[in-house]
N, C-alpha and C positions, 0 to 999 in steps of 0.2 A: 611852687617856689615862693615861700614866704620870705620877705625881706630881700628878695633877689638871691637867696641861698638855695642851692640844690639840696633836696631832701636826701639824706643817706638811705632812706627807706625805699627809694625809687628803683633800686637794683634787684628787687625780688626777695631778698632775705629780710626777715624781721626778727624781733626779739623772741617771738613765738617759735621760730625755727631753730634757735641756738641749741637746744637740748638734742634735737635730732642730728644736727650738724656735728655736735660734740661726740655723740655715740658713733657716728660714721667717720670719726677722726678727720673731719674737714676743718682742721685748725686754721689753715691759711685763710679760708673764706670767713671764718669767725673773726680773725684779726683784721681783715679788710673791712668787714662790717663795723667793727669797733673804731677803726681809724676813720671811717666815714663820719661817725658820730663825733669824734674828736675834732675833725676838720670843720664840720658844720658848727660846732659849739664855738670854736675859735673865731670863725667868720662872724657869727652872731655877736660875740663879745666885742670884736673890733668895730662892728657897725654901731652897736649901742654906745660904745665908748666915744666914737666919733660924734654921734648925735648928742650925747650928754655934754661933751666939751663945747658943742655949739650953743648950748643953753646957758652957759655961764656968762 
């Protein structure tokens, strides 16, 4: 948990798995994996923005 943010990679699927998931038509799991990245990125942005504002 870097910066107190749960890693989206902690649920078993990684970028290396996407090709196999796609071939197996496991689109929902791919979408969930991508959404985990989006949420983690948004949380990190919010944290950095908060910290940056505190430096002004």
